[in-house]
N, C-alpha and C positions, 0 to 999 in steps of 0.2 A: 531715203538717204537723209542724213542729218544736215543741219545748217552749217556745220563746220567744214564739210566737204572732205576731200581725200586727205587733207593735211592732218585731220584728227587721228589718223591711224599711224602717224610717224612718231617715233620715240621722243622727239624733242618738241612736240607740239605745245605742251604746257610750259616749256622753258623758253618760248619765244625764239627758237633757233639760236640761242646764244652760244652754246658750246661749239657749234660749227663756225660761227663768226670769230670766236676767240681763237680757235685752233688755226683758222685761216690767217688771222691777224698775226699770231705768234710766228707762223711760218714766213709771212711777209717781212716781219721785222728781222728775223734771222737771215733771210735771203738777202735783203738789202744791206744788212750789216756786213755780210760776207763779201758783198760787192764793193765794200769800201766806204759806204756812206756813214757819216757820223750819226750816232744814236739820236741826238737832238734834232737833226735834220729829218730823220725818219719819223720821229714822233710828231713833228709839225707838218707832215705830209697830208695832202687832201684825202688820199685813200684811207689813211689811218682815221682821220676825222669822220669819214663816211661810215667806217666799220664800227664805230662806237665811241670815238673821241677819247678825251683825256682820262676819264674814269676807267674805261676798259683797259687802256694802255697801262695805267698805273697798277691795276690789278695784275696784268700780265707780267709786268716788270718786277713784281714781288714774288713771282713763282721761281723757286730755286732751279727748276729745269731750264727755263729760258735764260736766267742769269748765268748758269753754268755753260750753256751753249754759246752765249755771247763771249764769255771768258775764254772758251776753247778757240773761238774764232780769232780773238786777239792774240792768244798764245801762238797759234799757227802762223799768223801774220808776222809776229816778232821773230819766229824761228826762220822764216823765209828771208828776212832782211838782215839777219845776223851775219856779220862779216866772218870770213874764214879766219881761224886763229893764226897768229904770226908765229913763225918758227925762229 
């Protein structure tokens, strides 16, 4: 057996498990945002700091897919609080 152990056979071994952490962090940001937390509060969360900190969050928030998802969450929230039209 090599000195790397069983992790050497995983597809993300040479990438330092980064894709997994980024995907998990993106899901966390979206989930917390859907729960009503403000984005600045989520970004300053200890969990976010442990998962990679500001540099990883900055890279994630530049992804169009996450920005689009957060925008959809905001649009959905606005649709739910819109008053009924007056007659």
